[in-house]
C-alpha positions in Angstrom: -13.3 2.6 156.8 -15.4 5.9 156.5 -12.3 8.1 156.2 -10.8 5.8 153.4 -14.0 6.0 151.6 -14.1 9.9 151.6 -10.4 10.1 150.7 -11.2 7.7 147.6 -13.8 10.1 146.7 -11.2 12.9 146.8 -9.1 11.1 144.1 -12.4 10.4 142.0 -13.1 12.5 138.8 -15.7 14.8 140.8 -15.1 18.1 142.4 -14.7 18.3 146.1 -17.6 19.7 148.1 -17.4 23.3 148.9 -17.6 23.7 152.7 -14.7 25.1 154.2 -13.7 29.0 154.5 -10.3 29.9 152.9 -7.3 30.1 155.2 -4.4 32.4 155.3 -3.0 33.3 151.8 0.8 32.7 151.5 3.5 34.7 149.8 7.4 35.1 150.7 8.7 38.6 149.5 12.5 39.6 149.4 13.4 42.9 150.4 16.5 45.1 149.7 17.8 48.7 150.4 15.9 51.2 148.0 15.9 54.8 147.4 13.2 57.4 148.5 9.6 56.5 148.0 8.9 59.6 146.3 11.5 59.2 143.6 10.6 55.5 142.8 12.2 54.6 139.3 10.1 53.1 136.7 10.9 49.3 135.9 10.5 47.2 133.1 10.0 43.3 132.9 13.6 41.9 132.1 12.3 38.2 131.4 10.4 39.2 128.5 7.2 37.8 129.7 5.2 38.9 133.0 3.7 36.5 135.5 0.0 37.6 134.6 0.6 36.9 130.8 2.3 33.4 131.3 -1.0 31.4 131.5 -2.6 33.2 128.7 0.3 32.5 126.5 -0.3 28.9 127.0 -4.0 28.9 126.4 -3.7 26.2 123.7 -2.7 23.6 126.4 -5.3 25.0 128.9 -8.1 24.4 126.2 -6.8 20.8 125.8 -7.2 19.9 129.7 -10.3 22.2 130.5 -13.6 22.7 128.9 -15.0 25.2 131.6 -15.6 28.3 129.7 -15.4 30.9 132.5 -11.9 29.3 133.6 -10.7 29.7 130.1 -11.9 33.3 130.0 -10.1 34.2 133.1 -6.9 32.5 131.8 -7.1 34.4 128.6 -8.6 37.6 129.4 -8.3 38.0 133.3 -10.6 37.8 136.3 -13.5 40.5 136.3 -14.5 41.6 139.6 -18.2 41.6 139.7 -19.8 44.3 141.7 -23.5 45.6 142.0 -24.3 48.6 140.1 -25.5 50.2 143.4 -22.1 49.6 145.4 -20.7 52.9 146.6 -16.9 52.5 146.4 -14.8 53.6 149.2 -13.0 56.8 149.4 -9.6 57.0 148.2 -6.9 56.2 151.1 -3.1 57.0 150.9 -0.3 55.5 152.6 -0.9 54.9 156.4 1.8 56.3 158.8 2.0 53.0 160.6 3.7 51.5 157.3 6.2 54.3 156.5 8.7 52.5 158.6 8.7 49.7 156.0 9.4 52.2 153.1 12.6 50.5 152.0 10.7 47.1 151.8 7.8 48.6 150.1 10.0 50.2 147.5 12.0 47.2 146.8 8.8 45.0 146.6 7.1 47.4 144.3 10.4 47.5 141.9 10.1 43.7 141.8 6.3 43.4 141.0 6.7 46.0 138.3 9.6 44.0 136.7 7.4 40.9 136.8 4.7 42.6 135.2 2.4 42.4 138.2 1.9 46.0 138.7 1.5 48.8 136.6 1.6 52.7 137.2 -0.5 55.4 136.1 -1.1 59.3 136.6 -4.9 59.0 136.3 -6.8 58.3 139.6 -8.3 54.7 139.6 -11.8 54.2 140.7 -10.7 52.7 144.0 -7.4 53.5 145.9 -6.9 51.3 148.8 -4.0 51.5 151.7 -0.9 49.2 151.7 -0.5 46.7 154.6 2.7 45.0 155.7 2.5 41.7 157.5 5.8 40.5 159.4 6.4 36.9 159.7 9.5 36.7 161.6 12.3 38.1 159.6 10.0 38.2 156.5 7.7 40.7 155.4 4.6 40.6 153.1 2.9 43.3 151.1 -0.7 43.2 151.2 -3.3 45.5 149.6 -5.8 46.4 152.4 -9.2 45.8 150.4 -11.1 45.3 153.6 -13.7 48.0 152.5 -14.0 46.6 148.9 -14.5 43.2 150.2 -17.5 44.2 151.9 -19.1 44.3 148.4 -17.9 41.0 147.5 -19.3 37.5 148.6 -16.9 34.8 148.3 -18.3 31.4 147.4 -17.7 28.5 149.9 -15.3 26.2 148.7 -12.9 23.3 150.1 -9.2 23.6 150.7 -7.2 20.5 150.8 -4.6 20.0 153.5 -2.8 17.4 155.4 -5.9 16.1 156.8 -7.3 15.3 153.2 -4.1 13.5 152.4 -4.2 11.6 155.9 -5.8 8.3 154.6 -3.3 7.9 151.8 -0.3 8.3 154.1 -0.9 4.8 155.6 0.3 2.9 152.4 2.7 5.8 151.2 6.5 5.4 151.6 7.8 8.2 149.6 6.6 11.8 148.9 7.7 15.0 147.1 6.5 18.6 147.7 6.5 21.7 145.5 5.6 25.3 145.6 4.5 27.8 142.7 6.4 31.0 142.4 5.0 34.4 143.0 1.6 33.2 144.8 -1.4 34.4 143.4 0.2 36.7 140.9 0.0 34.4 137.8 -3.7 34.9 137.7 -4.5 37.7 135.5 -6.8 40.6 136.3 -9.2 42.0 133.5 -8.4 45.2 132.4 -11.8 46.7 133.5 -11.2 45.5 137.0 -7.5 46.6 137.4 -8.3 50.1 138.7 -10.4 48.7 141.5 -7.0 47.2 142.9 -4.9 50.1 143.2 -2.8 52.1 145.8 -0.4 55.2 146.1 2.6 55.9 148.2 1.5 59.3 149.3 -1.0 60.7 151.8 -3.2 62.1 150.8 -3.4 59.9 147.7 -1.8 61.4 144.6 -0.1 60.3 141.5 1.6 58.0 140.6 -0.9 55.3 141.2 -0.1 51.5 141.1 -2.7 49.0 140.0 -2.4 45.0 140.0 -2.4 43.1 136.9 -2.1 40.0 138.7 -4.3 38.7 141.5 -3.3 40.4 144.7 -3.2 39.2 148.3 -5.8 40.8 150.1 -8.9 40.2 147.9 -11.5 38.1 149.7 -12.2 36.0 146.5 -8.6 35.4 145.7 -8.2 31.9 147.6 -11.5 30.6 145.9 -10.5 31.7 142.5 -6.8 30.4 142.8 -8.1 27.0 144.0 -10.7 26.7 141.3 -8.3 27.4 138.4 -5.6 24.9 139.4 -8.4 22.2 140.5 -8.2 21.6 136.8 -4.9 19.9 137.0 -5.7 18.2 140.3 -8.5 16.4 138.7 -6.4 15.6 135.6 -3.6 14.1 137.6 -5.8 12.1 139.9 -7.6 10.7 136.7 -4.1 9.5 135.6 -3.7 7.8 139.0 -1.2 10.4 140.6 -1.9 10.8 144.4 -1.6 14.5 144.6 -3.0 17.1 146.9 -2.8 21.1 146.4 -3.4 23.8 149.1 -3.2 26.9 147.1 0.3 27.0 145.7 1.7 24.4 147.7 1.7 20.8 146.3 2.3 17.2 147.8 2.7 13.9 145.9 2.7 10.5 147.6 3.2 7.0 146.5 4.0 3.4 147.7 7.3 3.4 145.8 10.1 5.6 144.9 9.5 5.0 141.0 5.9 5.9 141.5 6.6 9.1 143.0 9.4 9.9 140.7 7.0 9.1 137.4 4.4 11.4 139.0 7.0 14.2 139.5 8.0 13.9 135.9 4.4 14.3 134.7 3.5 17.3 137.0 6.6 19.2 136.0 5.6 18.6 132.3 2.1 19.9 132.8 3.1 22.8 135.0 5.7 23.9 132.3 3.2 23.5 129.4 0.7 25.5 131.3 3.1 28.6 131.8 3.2 27.9 135.6 6.5 28.9 137.1 7.7 26.8 140.2 9.8 28.1 143.1 12.6 25.5 142.6 14.5 26.6 145.8 11.4 25.8 148.1 10.4 22.6 146.0 11.9 19.3 146.9 11.2 16.9 143.8 13.3 14.0 144.7 11.3 11.3 146.4 12.0 11.0 150.2 10.4 9.2 153.0 10.8 12.4 155.0 9.0 15.6 153.8 7.5 18.9 155.2 4.4 20.4 154.1 1.9 23.2 155.5 3.7 23.3 158.9 4.0 19.6 159.4 7.2 17.4 159.5 6.1 13.8 158.6 8.4 10.7 158.5 6.9 7.9 156.5 9.3 5.2 157.9 8.8 6.2 161.5 5.0 6.9 160.8 5.5 10.2 162.9 3.8 13.6 162.3 4.8 16.7 164.2 4.4 20.5 163.7 7.7 22.2 162.6 9.5 24.2 165.3 8.8 27.5 163.3 4.9 26.9 163.4 5.0 25.7 167.0 6.9 28.8 167.9 4.2 31.0 166.3 1.6 29.3 167.7 3.2 29.5 171.2 3.5 33.3 170.6 -0.2 33.8 169.9 -1.0 31.6 173.1 1.3 33.5 175.3 -0.4 36.9 173.9 -3.7 35.6 174.9 -2.6 34.6 178.5 -0.9 38.0 179.1 -4.1 40.0 178.1 -6.9 40.4 180.7 -9.4 40.9 177.8 -8.0 39.5 174.4 -9.2 41.5 171.5 -10.8 39.9 168.4 -7.5 40.5 166.6 -5.5 38.5 169.4 -8.1 35.6 169.2 -8.1 35.6 165.3 -4.4 35.1 165.4 -4.5 32.4 167.8 -7.3 30.5 165.8 -5.4 30.9 162.6 -2.4 29.1 164.3 -4.6 26.4 165.9 -6.7 25.6 162.7 -3.4 24.7 160.9 -2.7 22.2 163.9 -6.1 20.4 163.8 -4.3 16.8 163.2 -2.1 17.2 166.4 -4.4 19.5 168.5 -6.8 16.8 169.4 -10.5 16.6 169.9 -10.2 18.8 173.0 -8.2 21.5 171.3 -10.6 21.4 168.2 -13.5 21.7 170.5 -12.1 24.5 172.4 -11.1 26.4 169.2 -14.5 26.2 167.9 -16.0 27.6 171.2 -13.5 30.8 170.7 -14.6 31.1 167.1 -18.2 31.3 168.1 -17.4 34.2 170.6 -15.1 35.9 167.9 -18.1 35.6 165.0 -20.5 37.1 167.8 -18.2 40.1 168.6 -17.2 40.8 164.9 -20.9 41.4 164.2 -21.0 44.0 166.9 -18.7 46.6 165.2 -19.2 50.2 164.4 -20.1 51.2 160.8 -20.3 54.3 158.7 -18.8 57.7 159.9 -18.0 56.0 163.4 -15.7 53.3 161.6 -14.1 56.0 159.3 -13.4 58.0 162.4 -11.7 54.7 164.2 -9.7 54.0 160.9 -8.4 57.6 160.8 -7.3 57.3 164.5 -5.7 54.1 163.7 -3.7 55.6 161.1 -2.5 58.6 163.2 -1.9 56.3 166.3 0.1 53.5 164.6 0.5 49.8 165.2 1.4 50.4 169.0 -2.4 51.1 169.6 -4.0 48.0 168.0 -5.6 46.7 171.1 -7.0 50.3 171.9 -8.5 50.6 168.5 -10.1 47.0 168.6 -11.7 48.1 171.9 -13.1 51.3 170.6 -14.7 49.5 167.7 -16.7 47.6 170.3 -17.3 50.0 173.0 -20.9 51.3 171.5 -22.1 47.8 172.1 -20.3 47.0 175.1 -21.9 50.1 176.8 -25.3 48.3 176.5 -26.5 45.4 178.6 -25.6 42.1 177.2 -29.2 41.0 176.1 -29.6 44.6 174.7 -26.4 44.3 172.4 -27.4 40.9 171.5 -30.7 42.1 170.3 -29.0 44.9 168.5 -26.6 42.8 166.6 -29.3 40.6 165.5 -31.4 43.4 164.1 -28.4 44.7 162.3 -27.7 41.4 160.8 -31.3 41.1 159.6 -31.0 44.7 158.2 -27.8 44.1 156.3 -29.0 40.7 155.0 -32.1 42.4 153.6 -30.5 45.4 151.9 -27.7 42.7 150.4 -30.6 40.6 149.0 -32.4 43.9 147.6 -28.9 44.9 146.0 -29.1 48.2 147.8 -26.2 50.4 149.1 -25.5 50.1 152.7 -26.3 53.7 153.6 -29.1 55.6 155.3 -31.5 55.6 152.5 -31.7 51.7 152.5 -32.1 51.9 156.2 -35.2 53.9 155.8 -36.6 51.5 153.0 -35.8 48.5 155.2 -37.8 50.3 158.2 -40.9 50.9 155.7 -40.7 47.3 154.7 -40.6 45.9 158.2 -43.6 48.1 159.5 -45.9 46.0 157.3 -45.2 43.1 159.6 -44.1 44.4 163.1 -45.1 46.9 165.8 -43.9 50.3 166.7 -41.7 48.8 169.7 -40.1 46.6 167.3 -39.5 49.4 164.9 -37.9 51.5 167.6 -35.5 48.6 168.4 -34.4 48.5 164.7 -33.8 52.3 164.8 -31.6 52.1 167.9 -29.6 49.4 166.8 -28.8 51.1 163.5 -27.9 54.2 165.4 -25.7 52.5 167.8 -23.8 50.8 165.1 -23.5 54.1 162.9 -22.8 57.8 163.7 -26.5 58.3 164.3 -28.7 59.5 161.9 -29.3 62.8 159.9 -31.9 65.2 160.8 -34.1 64.4 157.8 -33.5 60.8 158.4 -34.4 61.2 162.0 -37.5 62.9 160.9 -38.6 60.0 158.7 -37.9 57.5 161.3 -40.0 59.4 163.9 -42.8 59.7 161.3 -42.8 55.9 160.5 -42.8 54.9 164.2 -45.7 57.4 165.0 -47.7 56.3 162.2 -47.5 52.7 163.2 -48.5 53.6 166.9 -51.6 55.7 165.5 -52.5 52.6 163.5 -52.0 50.4 166.6 -54.2 52.6 168.6 -57.1 52.5 165.8 -56.8 48.7 166.0 -56.6 48.2 169.7 -59.2 46.0 171.4 -60.9 46.6 174.7 -59.1 44.6 177.4 -60.8 41.7 178.5 -59.9 41.3 182.5 -59.1 38.2 184.1 -59.9 37.8 187.9 -59.3 35.4 190.6 -62.6 34.0 189.9 -61.9 33.0 186.5 -58.8 31.0 187.7 -61.2 29.2 190.2 -63.5 28.4 187.4 -60.5 26.9 185.6 -59.5 25.0 188.6 -63.0 23.4 189.0 -63.2 22.2 185.5 -60.1 20.2 186.2 -61.3 18.9 189.5 -64.5 17.5 187.8 -62.8 16.1 184.9 -59.8 14.6 186.5 -57.6 14.4 183.3 -53.9 15.0 182.7 -54.5 17.7 180.3 -57.0 19.7 182.7 -54.6 19.1 185.8 -51.6 20.5 183.8 -53.6 23.4 182.2 -55.2 24.4 185.7 -51.8 24.3 187.7 -50.5 26.6 184.8 -53.5 29.1 185.3 -52.7 29.1 189.3 -49.0 29.8 188.9 -49.3 32.3 186.0 -51.9 34.2 187.7 -50.4 34.2 191.3 -46.6 34.4 190.4 -47.3 36.7 187.4 -45.7 34.4 184.9 -45.2 35.4 181.2 -45.4 32.5 178.7 -41.7 32.6 178.3 -40.9 32.4 181.9 -43.5 29.5 182.7 -42.0 27.6 180.0 -38.6 27.5 181.9 -40.1 26.8 185.5 -38.5 23.3 186.9 -39.8 21.2 189.6 -36.6 22.0 191.6 -37.7 25.5 191.6 -41.2 24.9 193.1 -41.0 24.4 196.8 -43.6 24.2 199.6 -43.0 25.3 203.3 -45.3 26.8 206.1 -48.5 27.0 204.0 -46.7 28.8 201.2 -45.5 27.9 197.8 -42.2 29.5 196.3 -41.4 29.4 192.8 -38.0 30.2 191.3 -37.8 32.0 187.8 -34.5 31.4 186.3 -34.8 33.4 183.2 -36.9 36.4 184.3 -37.8 39.2 182.0 -35.4 42.3 182.0 -33.2 40.4 184.4 -30.0 41.9 183.2 -27.9 40.7 186.3 -29.2 37.1 185.6 -30.1 36.7 189.4 -33.6 35.3 188.4 -37.0 36.1 190.4 -38.3 34.3 193.3 -42.1 34.7 194.1 -44.5 33.2 196.6 -48.0 33.0 197.7 -50.4 31.3 200.2 -50.7 27.6 199.5 -52.8 25.2 201.9 -52.3 21.8 202.1 -55.2 19.5 200.7 -56.6 22.4 199.0 -57.6 22.1 195.3 -54.4 23.5 194.1 -52.3 21.2 196.2 -54.3 18.1 194.8 -53.7 19.4 191.3 -50.1 19.9 191.8 -49.6 16.2 193.3 -51.7 14.7 190.6 -49.8 16.4 187.8 -46.3 15.4 189.1 -47.5 11.8 189.8 -48.7 11.8 186.0 -45.5 13.0 184.7 -43.4 10.4 186.7 -40.6 12.8 186.8 -39.8 12.2 183.3 -39.3 15.9 182.7 -37.5 18.3 184.7 -39.7 21.3 183.8 -43.2 21.6 185.4 -45.1 22.5 182.0 -44.4 19.5 179.8 -46.1 17.4 177.2 -48.6 15.0 178.4 -46.1 12.0 178.0 -43.4 14.0 179.8 -41.2 13.9 176.7 -40.1 17.3 176.8 -41.1 21.0 178.0 -43.8 23.1 176.3 -42.5 25.9 174.4 -43.6 29.6 175.1 -46.0 29.5 172.0 -47.6 26.4 173.4 -48.1 27.9 176.8 -49.6 31.1 175.3 -52.1 28.8 172.9 -52.9 27.1 176.2 -53.7 30.2 178.1 -56.1 31.4 175.3 -57.9 28.1 175.1 -58.5 27.8 178.9 -59.9 31.4 179.2 -62.3 30.7 176.1 -63.5 27.5 177.8 -64.7 29.4 180.9 -66.2 32.2 178.7 -63.5 34.6 178.4 -62.8 34.3 174.5 -61.2 37.8 174.2 -58.6 37.2 176.7 -55.2 35.8 175.6 -52.8 36.0 178.6 -53.4 35.4 182.4 -50.5 37.6 183.2 -51.3 40.8 181.3 -55.1 40.8 182.5 -53.8 40.2 186.0 -51.4 43.2 185.9 -54.2 45.5 184.4 -56.0 45.6 187.8 -53.6 46.2 190.6 -56.1 48.5 192.2 -58.6 45.5 192.6 -58.7 43.3 195.7 -56.6 40.2 194.8 -57.1 37.2 197.1 -55.1 34.0 197.2 -56.9 31.0 195.5 -58.0 29.6 198.9 -60.4 30.9 201.6 -59.7 34.8 200.9 -56.2 34.9 202.6 -53.9 37.6 201.5 -51.5 37.0 198.8 -47.9 37.9 199.0 -45.1 38.0 196.5 -41.5 38.0 197.2 -39.2 39.3 194.4 -35.5 38.9 194.2 -33.9 41.7 191.9 -30.4 42.8 192.0 -29.7 40.8 195.2 -32.7 42.3 197.2 -35.6 40.7 198.3 -38.9 42.4 198.9 -42.5 41.0 199.9 -45.8 42.5 198.9 -49.2 42.0 200.5 -52.6 42.5 198.6 
């Protein structure tokens, strides 16, 4: 019922919610033999009207069905790419050596696009010159403008793409269907004259005239799927308001209905509207005659047999991507993204387990994508990629992540988090992604954080970039030194905590006999004797606390600076029937085993956070006349030269630490 109600909402007059990232754009290109790339002849549009001008020529019809001003302005004048005034455009890039082997295809494709009015040529250098990229899909090839650097300055809005899952509830009653495909992909959407020189390329390296610029929306622009979907959402809403069950994924359409006549009438109306709007349909890829069997978005559907399966072509592509993952000892981000792209289109047949695993891989991919080199390091890697060619893609992907993989896992994760925060701040302030903005960010953060945190921010920046200039390094050093001097002036006198203080806390608990006092006193005993940080104490479990031969052993699973993740084991003298023993037993009985963690809320519902434990420590120390002390651990470590005794009877205290697989015992 829920799926059906959601589906009914899809067919309503309201726009669908924006929540799903754009999937892979589609276009099929035809290639033919062609002359040299240097002597590419000028082409003119043989049909009298270019693809980007067809929609604007039908503006009167668009005005009848749409009242959204910005959509009408895009139809009439073209899409204007919005860039911040502070954005630094990438350096001009020429033709990559890796695509020279596709020169015949490129020349033929450029001739076709010129003839269709999608491309224009000029001898004047545009504002942004990007390299071309060729994607091979079996025997077919697709020319894409590599706008990856320009896309970093754009933020595509979130939106929803319809697919077979959207149409799924309506297939239950459907008996007939028809499919159609627009011609020339995104190209019917016009690009504004002021933005065309941002979408340019050349066929030489280094880049020289002639330069080619897109008049029609190109494949490769990050905002293209969103723009295309929003423009043609106008038709989808109109048709659904007229009772037509129709679904549109970018330029692929699906019409379903209960009867052959219903679908035929819908087809007639859709074709009339598309023609009136200036939209060209790829007739050779469209199946307008109502049929019980149809193929759409890689699925073969039979409405009579009630079956859905992946097409042989799509299944073969998915199998190839899977085999690449299996053959690789350490699959690259590119390999994983290819596999995820295939799996995403098979959500209906992959099952819950497959979808769950895909999400797990996606989390890994997103985590790694954030740990990539920037600045000059990235430029160096891109130049190396051009020289090496496509045969070294795996090596290049590894090289992009090496600076972070050279760090310990916790350090790499911390650096990634810091770089993400910095990039977010710079974007919010609308500043360029360069060293000067980094210095401004460092100054801003210095208002709230200490010198150690500032040092980490600097290290994270230099790991991702080429380092830092001499003058920049000087400013960074001065900022950190200034913060340290400020900290030294504000530093308070250390208030020491002794074993006698822990005894006082314990005596209060023994006298009062309350759950809160028992827990807090036990926290004081373990924190002082086992040298627990608040974050470590929060993770101590009952299963990790054992008693044997007059000693208690505590296993710290998540120890500070434990890069090998082996944990830490510590022990100290612990006599039966002692006050510490009584407190341990009483607190365990009070919690009744509700929580696996030693330090939990009084009702045993859940463990205490490290912040709560820090607060309790300060509160306990204030209760015994130590208001200036805030941590049992730090004061314990500030006096290693003093005589430290076990809580009971002056017996020597021992500590065993397991680090890197080695165990040591220390007596005081």
